[in-house]
C-alpha positions as CSV (number, residue, x, y, z in Angstrom):
1,M,0.2,0.1,0.0
2,C,1.4,3.2,-1.3
3,H,2.5,5.6,1.8
4,Y,3.7,9.3,1.1
5,S,3.7,12.8,2.7
6,F,3.5,15.9,1.3
7,K,5.2,19.3,2.4
8,A,3.2,22.9,1.5
9,R,3.7,26.3,2.5
10,F,0.3,26.2,3.8
11,I,-2.1,23.1,4.6
12,F,-5.9,24.2,4.8
13,P,-7.6,21.2,6.8
14,V,-11.0,23.3,6.8
15,D,-11.9,21.6,10.5
16,R,-9.0,23.7,12.1
17,A,-6.7,26.6,11.4
18,P,-4.3,26.7,8.6
19,I,-1.0,25.0,8.9
20,A,1.9,26.8,8.0
21,E,5.0,24.8,6.4
22,G,2.5,21.9,7.0
23,V,2.8,17.8,5.8
24,L,-0.2,16.1,4.7
25,S,0.4,12.0,5.2
26,V,-1.4,9.5,3.2
27,E,-1.4,5.7,3.1
28,G,-3.5,4.3,0.4
29,H,-6.8,6.1,-0.2
30,H,-6.7,7.8,3.3
31,I,-5.4,10.6,5.1
32,T,-3.1,9.2,7.8
33,Q,-1.7,12.7,9.3
34,V,-2.1,16.4,9.1
35,A,1.0,18.0,11.1
36,R,3.6,20.4,10.9
37,R,6.4,17.6,11.0
38,T,6.2,13.9,10.2
39,K,8.8,11.1,10.5
40,S,8.1,9.7,6.6
41,A,9.9,11.0,3.8
42,V,8.3,14.2,2.4
43,W,8.2,15.6,-1.2
44,D,8.1,19.5,-0.6
45,L,5.8,20.9,-3.2
46,G,6.8,24.4,-2.3
47,N,4.8,27.7,-2.4
48,V,1.4,26.1,-3.0
49,A,-1.8,25.9,-0.5
50,I,-3.2,22.0,-0.1
51,L,-6.8,22.3,0.3
52,P,-9.5,19.5,0.4
53,A,-10.8,18.8,-3.0
54,L,-13.6,21.5,-3.8
55,V,-17.6,20.4,-3.8
56,N,-19.3,22.3,-6.3
57,V,-22.9,21.3,-5.3
58,H,-25.3,22.8,-8.2
59,T,-24.3,22.3,-11.7
60,H,-26.3,21.9,-15.4
61,L,-23.5,19.9,-17.4
62,E,-25.4,19.6,-20.3
63,F,-24.8,23.1,-21.1
64,S,-21.0,22.4,-20.9
65,H,-20.3,22.8,-24.4
66,L,-21.3,26.2,-24.7
67,P,-18.6,28.8,-25.4
68,Q,-20.0,31.5,-23.6
69,P,-23.4,32.2,-21.3
70,L,-26.7,32.6,-23.2
71,G,-28.3,36.3,-23.8
72,N,-26.7,39.1,-22.1
73,P,-26.1,40.0,-18.5
74,G,-28.6,41.5,-17.1
75,M,-31.6,40.6,-19.2
76,C,-35.0,39.4,-18.7
77,F,-34.8,35.8,-16.8
78,A,-38.0,34.8,-18.4
79,D,-36.1,35.6,-22.0
80,W,-33.2,33.8,-20.8
81,V,-35.1,30.7,-19.9
82,R,-36.3,31.1,-23.5
83,A,-32.9,30.7,-24.7
84,V,-32.0,27.9,-22.6
85,L,-34.8,26.3,-24.1
86,A,-34.0,26.8,-27.5
87,N,-30.6,25.5,-26.9
88,R,-31.8,22.4,-25.3
89,Q,-34.1,21.6,-28.3
90,E,-31.4,22.4,-30.6
91,A,-28.8,20.2,-28.7
92,T,-30.9,17.0,-29.0
93,G,-32.4,17.6,-32.4
94,P,-31.5,15.0,-35.4
95,E,-29.5,18.1,-37.1
96,Q,-27.1,18.1,-33.8
97,S,-25.5,14.7,-34.4
98,G,-22.6,16.1,-36.4
99,R,-22.4,19.2,-35.1
100,L,-20.6,18.5,-31.9
101,S,-17.5,16.6,-32.4
102,G,-15.5,14.9,-29.5
103,P,-16.6,14.3,-25.9
104,S,-20.5,15.0,-25.0
105,P,-21.2,18.4,-22.9
106,V,-21.4,16.3,-19.7
107,V,-18.1,14.8,-20.2
108,R,-16.6,18.0,-21.0
109,G,-18.2,19.4,-17.8
110,L,-16.9,16.7,-15.7
111,S,-13.3,17.2,-17.0
112,E,-13.2,20.9,-16.8
113,S,-14.7,20.4,-13.2
114,L,-11.7,17.9,-12.2
115,Q,-8.9,20.0,-14.0
116,T,-10.3,23.1,-11.9
117,G,-10.6,21.3,-8.5
118,S,-13.9,19.9,-7.9
119,V,-14.1,16.2,-7.9
120,T,-17.8,16.3,-6.1
121,L,-20.8,17.7,-7.7
122,G,-24.4,18.1,-7.1
123,E,-25.7,17.6,-10.8
124,V,-28.9,18.6,-12.0
125,A,-29.6,16.1,-15.0
126,N,-32.9,15.4,-17.1
127,T,-34.2,12.1,-17.1
128,A,-32.7,11.8,-20.9
129,W,-29.3,11.2,-18.8
130,N,-26.8,9.2,-20.4
131,E,-25.2,6.9,-17.4
132,K,-22.2,6.2,-19.6
133,D,-21.0,9.9,-19.6
134,F,-20.9,10.0,-15.6
135,E,-18.7,7.1,-15.2
136,Q,-16.2,8.3,-17.8
137,V,-14.5,10.9,-15.8
138,C,-13.8,10.3,-11.7
139,P,-16.0,13.5,-10.3
140,T,-18.6,11.7,-8.1
141,G,-21.6,13.3,-6.2
142,T,-25.4,13.4,-6.5
143,I,-27.5,13.3,-9.7
144,F,-30.6,15.2,-8.8
145,F,-33.0,14.1,-11.5
146,E,-35.1,17.4,-12.9
147,L,-38.9,17.0,-12.4
148,I,-40.8,19.5,-14.7
149,G,-45.0,19.3,-14.5
150,L,-48.0,21.2,-13.7
151,S,-50.6,18.8,-15.1
152,E,-52.0,15.8,-13.2
153,T,-51.2,13.7,-16.1
154,R,-47.5,14.6,-16.3
155,I,-47.5,14.7,-12.4
156,Q,-48.1,10.8,-12.0
157,E,-45.7,10.2,-14.9
158,L,-43.2,11.8,-13.0
159,I,-43.7,10.0,-9.9
160,S,-43.7,7.0,-11.8
161,T,-40.2,7.6,-13.1
162,V,-39.1,8.7,-9.4
163,L,-40.2,5.2,-8.3
164,E,-38.6,3.5,-11.2
165,L,-35.3,5.2,-10.5
166,I,-35.3,4.7,-7.0
167,A,-35.7,0.8,-7.6
168,A,-33.1,0.8,-10.3
169,A,-30.6,2.8,-8.0
170,K,-31.3,0.0,-5.2
171,Q,-30.7,-2.6,-7.6
172,A,-27.5,-1.5,-9.0
173,P,-25.6,1.3,-6.9
174,T,-23.1,3.5,-8.7
175,R,-20.5,5.9,-7.7
176,W,-23.1,8.5,-8.0
177,Q,-26.0,9.3,-5.3
178,I,-29.5,9.7,-6.6
179,G,-31.7,13.1,-5.8
180,F,-34.4,14.6,-7.4
181,S,-35.3,18.0,-8.4
182,P,-38.5,19.6,-8.5
183,H,-37.2,22.4,-10.8
184,A,-38.9,25.6,-9.4
185,P,-42.4,26.8,-8.0
186,Y,-43.6,28.0,-11.4
187,T,-42.8,24.7,-13.2
188,A,-43.3,22.1,-10.6
189,S,-47.0,21.9,-8.8
190,G,-47.3,21.6,-5.3
191,S,-48.6,18.5,-5.6
192,L,-45.7,17.1,-7.2
193,I,-43.1,18.7,-4.9
194,T,-45.3,17.1,-2.0
195,Q,-45.6,13.6,-3.3
196,V,-41.6,13.9,-4.1
197,A,-40.7,15.2,-0.7
198,K,-42.8,12.3,0.8
199,L,-40.9,9.8,-1.1
200,A,-37.7,11.6,-0.1
201,A,-38.4,11.0,3.5
202,I,-39.4,7.5,3.1
203,H,-36.4,6.2,0.6
204,K,-33.9,8.5,2.1
205,F,-32.8,10.7,-0.7
206,S,-32.1,14.1,-1.4
207,L,-34.1,17.0,-3.1
208,A,-32.7,20.2,-4.8
209,M,-35.0,23.3,-5.9
210,H,-34.7,26.5,-7.6
211,L,-36.4,28.6,-5.4
212,A,-36.5,32.7,-4.7
213,E,-34.5,32.8,-7.6
214,T,-35.8,36.2,-9.4
215,R,-38.2,39.0,-8.2
216,A,-40.5,37.8,-11.3
217,E,-40.7,34.6,-9.3
218,I,-41.6,36.2,-5.9
219,D,-44.2,38.6,-8.0
220,F,-45.6,35.2,-9.7
221,L,-46.4,33.6,-6.5
222,R,-47.8,36.7,-4.9
223,E,-49.9,37.6,-7.5
224,G,-50.0,34.8,-10.3
225,R,-49.1,37.2,-12.9
226,G,-45.8,38.4,-14.8
227,P,-43.3,37.3,-17.2
228,L,-43.1,33.7,-15.9
229,R,-47.0,33.3,-16.2
230,E,-46.7,34.3,-19.9
231,L,-44.0,32.1,-20.7
232,L,-46.1,29.0,-19.4
233,E,-49.1,30.3,-21.2
234,E,-47.0,30.6,-24.2
235,R,-45.7,27.0,-23.8
236,G,-49.1,25.9,-23.4
237,V,-48.5,24.4,-19.9
238,W,-50.2,27.0,-17.7
239,N,-52.4,25.3,-15.2
240,S,-54.2,27.8,-12.4
241,T,-55.2,25.1,-10.5
242,C,-51.9,24.3,-9.3
243,F,-51.3,27.8,-7.6
244,Q,-53.5,29.1,-5.0
245,H,-52.1,32.8,-4.7
246,P,-50.8,34.6,-2.5
247,L,-47.9,32.2,-2.3
248,R,-44.2,32.7,-0.4
249,A,-41.1,30.5,-0.9
250,L,-41.5,30.0,2.8
251,D,-44.6,27.7,1.6
252,Y,-42.0,25.5,-0.3
253,L,-39.4,25.5,2.1
254,K,-41.9,23.9,4.7
255,I,-42.6,21.0,2.1
256,L,-38.9,20.6,1.2
257,A,-38.0,20.3,5.1
258,E,-39.5,16.7,4.9
259,A,-36.4,15.6,2.9
260,P,-33.4,13.9,4.7
261,R,-31.3,16.9,3.1
262,A,-32.5,19.5,0.8
263,L,-30.7,22.2,-1.4
264,I,-32.3,25.6,-1.7
265,V,-31.0,26.6,-5.1
266,H,-30.0,30.6,-5.4
267,G,-32.5,32.0,-2.5
268,N,-31.4,35.3,-4.1
269,Y,-34.9,36.8,-2.9
270,L,-35.4,35.2,0.6
271,D,-36.7,37.4,3.4
272,Q,-35.6,36.9,6.7
273,E,-38.5,34.8,8.1
274,E,-37.4,32.6,5.4
275,L,-33.6,32.6,6.2
276,Q,-34.7,32.2,9.9
277,F,-36.4,29.1,8.7
278,L,-33.2,27.8,6.8
279,A,-31.4,28.4,9.9
280,K,-33.6,26.4,12.0
281,H,-33.4,23.3,9.8
282,S,-29.6,23.8,9.0
283,E,-28.5,20.2,9.8
284,T,-30.7,19.0,6.7
285,M,-31.4,22.3,4.4
286,T,-28.5,24.1,2.7
287,L,-28.8,27.6,0.9
288,V,-26.8,27.3,-2.4
289,Y,-25.2,30.5,-3.4
290,C,-23.8,30.7,-7.1
291,P,-21.8,34.1,-7.0
292,R,-21.1,34.8,-10.7
293,T,-24.4,33.4,-12.1
294,H,-26.4,35.7,-9.5
295,A,-24.0,38.7,-11.0
296,Y,-24.5,37.8,-14.3
297,F,-28.6,38.5,-14.0
298,G,-27.9,41.7,-12.1
299,H,-29.6,40.7,-8.8
300,S,-30.1,42.6,-5.9
301,P,-26.8,42.4,-3.4
302,Y,-26.9,38.7,-2.2
303,P,-27.8,38.1,1.7
304,L,-24.5,36.2,2.4
305,F,-23.2,37.8,5.1
306,Q,-27.0,37.9,6.9
307,A,-27.8,34.4,6.2
308,L,-24.3,33.1,7.9
309,Q,-25.0,35.5,10.8
310,S,-28.2,34.0,11.2
311,G,-27.0,30.2,11.2
312,V,-28.0,29.3,7.4
313,H,-26.1,26.5,6.4
314,V,-24.6,27.7,2.6
315,A,-22.8,26.1,-0.1
316,L,-21.6,27.2,-3.4
317,G,-22.1,26.3,-6.9
318,T,-21.2,27.2,-10.3
319,D,-24.7,26.6,-12.2
320,S,-24.3,26.0,-15.7
321,K,-21.8,27.4,-18.4
322,A,-25.6,29.0,-19.9
323,S,-25.0,31.7,-17.3
324,N,-21.6,31.3,-16.0
325,P,-18.1,31.4,-18.0
326,D,-16.9,28.3,-17.0
327,L,-17.4,25.9,-14.2
328,N,-14.2,26.8,-11.8
329,L,-15.7,26.8,-8.5
330,L,-12.5,28.4,-7.4
331,T,-12.9,31.5,-9.4
332,D,-16.5,31.5,-8.0
333,M,-15.1,31.4,-4.5
334,R,-12.7,34.3,-5.0
335,F,-15.6,36.4,-6.6
336,A,-17.5,35.7,-3.4
337,R,-14.8,36.9,-1.5
338,Q,-14.3,39.9,-3.6
339,Q,-18.2,40.9,-3.3
340,H,-18.7,40.0,0.3
341,P,-15.8,41.6,2.3
342,A,-17.6,41.0,5.5
343,V,-17.8,37.2,5.0
344,T,-14.2,35.8,6.2
345,G,-11.9,33.7,4.0
346,D,-12.6,30.8,6.4
347,Q,-16.2,30.8,5.6
348,I,-15.7,31.1,1.9
349,L,-13.4,27.8,2.0
350,R,-16.0,25.9,4.1
351,M,-18.6,26.7,1.6
352,G,-16.6,25.7,-1.0
353,T,-15.6,22.0,0.9
354,L,-17.1,20.9,4.1
355,H,-20.3,22.5,3.5
356,G,-20.8,21.1,0.3
357,A,-19.9,17.8,1.3
358,Q,-22.3,18.0,4.2
359,A,-25.0,18.9,1.7
360,L,-24.2,16.1,-0.3
361,S,-24.0,13.8,2.3
362,A,-20.4,13.0,1.6
363,A,-18.8,14.7,4.7
364,D,-17.6,11.6,6.5
365,R,-15.6,10.9,3.8
366,L,-14.6,14.4,1.9
367,G,-14.6,18.1,2.4
368,S,-11.9,18.3,4.8
369,L,-8.2,17.4,5.3
370,S,-9.0,14.9,8.5
371,V,-7.4,11.6,9.8
372,G,-9.5,8.8,8.3
373,K,-11.0,10.6,5.2
374,R,-10.1,10.0,1.5
375,A,-7.4,11.6,0.1
376,S,-9.0,13.8,-2.0
377,W,-7.1,17.4,-2.3
378,I,-5.8,19.8,-4.5
379,A,-2.6,22.2,-4.7
380,V,-3.0,25.9,-5.3
381,E,-0.2,27.8,-6.6
382,L,0.4,31.1,-4.2
383,P,1.7,34.6,-4.9
384,E,5.3,35.4,-3.6
385,R,3.9,37.4,-0.7
386,D,2.6,37.3,3.0
387,D,-0.8,38.2,4.3
388,P,-1.9,38.2,7.7
389,D,-4.8,35.8,6.9
390,P,-3.2,33.1,4.7
391,H,-6.9,32.5,3.2
392,D,-6.4,35.6,1.0
393,L,-3.0,34.0,-0.5
394,V,-5.7,31.7,-2.0
395,F,-8.9,33.9,-2.6
396,Q,-7.1,37.3,-3.4
397,S,-5.0,35.6,-6.1
398,L,-5.5,34.5,-9.8
399,L,-3.0,31.7,-9.5
400,P,-4.4,28.3,-10.6
401,V,-5.0,24.7,-9.1
402,S,-1.7,23.1,-10.2
403,L,-2.5,19.4,-8.9
404,V,-5.6,17.5,-8.2
405,V,-5.6,14.0,-6.1
406,V,-8.2,11.7,-5.8
407,D,-8.3,8.9,-3.5
408,G,-4.9,9.2,-3.0
409,K,-3.8,9.0,-6.6
410,P,-2.9,12.1,-9.0
411,V,-5.4,12.7,-11.7
412,Y,-4.5,16.1,-13.1
413,A,-1.2,18.3,-12.8
414,Q,-0.2,21.4,-15.0
415,G,2.8,24.0,-15.1
416,K,5.6,22.8,-12.6
417,M,3.7,20.2,-11.2
418,G,3.5,18.3,-14.5
419,A,7.3,17.3,-14.6
420,F,6.7,16.6,-10.6
421,L,3.4,14.3,-11.3
422,K,5.7,12.2,-13.4
423,K,8.5,11.9,-10.8
424,W,5.9,11.3,-8.2
425,R,4.1,8.6,-10.1
426,E,7.4,6.7,-11.3
427,E,8.8,6.9,-7.8
428,A,5.5,6.4,-5.5
429,G,4.1,3.8,-7.7
430,T,0.4,5.7,-7.9
431,G,0.3,5.8,-11.8
């Protein structure tokens, strides 16, 4: 069994303070020591930070082929949804077969995530997903199958699909956990959400739902009017019997709270009462902040500081390349640190690692550099300067992830780490 130790300028265990000139020791797939010294032979990585591998809790990998976000910054959200639907239809049309050469969008997204340090994902996938795509690249996590339905017929079809997927997952477990995502309050009826939440409680799976994402959604819930209703009418799926206005995001939070774990995606316009509800249920409910997607739509300032002060459990996601230039969670973490100076670097790091692992029921093995956990970690290059808070050496920098290790094996390296990786594989036998 392979045993090795790496020294770095800083190690960030997450569950305790950063360690200057720290050493990470690994045997096989697991961490055996995180300390300032070790008796084992040490590989000195130099001026880098060793962090736990990142956890990106909200992605839509089907859009990973896009060269840039759809539409324009600050555009009407309903118009952006139209662009998303048009892109999805185009991508699945018969004329598409020869247009995308190389790997599928999902494989591209998995590879990009891995190379930028995210080895655990919360992926929202439609039910036409290709299981083989998710087995080609090593990131793991939870696949939340997207549920969209307002008619009673469609609801019953979806519930049948949910039960079939649950049964299949129990018979043939994979590296990916199963979950479900009633899409949003305007696309998933209260009946559908309630039934899925009850099934989640019985079968012990997680839920994710876009909620309080836009002012238009809040207005729609309250009054039943506006651009989102117009969008539903335009597509011939409006069903007034699904909604008993006025409604609030809080009504949906109370339903989702039945699940063993629930991810509340975006939450850009949750009010104080709703944040307090999430704080009360912080053991099982996570607010998911997608920093650069939030900025793309020009939303009101995100209530991150207020949420954390209230005790809300917050994790981070990139969302998709339909609203974000890339899937680099570290860049989103740096952007969040810049946008929220009152939020500490330690809090940002936790949101991108341990909090994400907790949200995806993986904190027993990932999310911190703790003895006994899986040896999944990354090295980030550091600038040649000092800082009173070592977190800001990571977050107030543009230097990249240079090494990614999953379960004790190196899977990606760039820059000066490329030559080092070759030597490590030869001498340590991890190749």
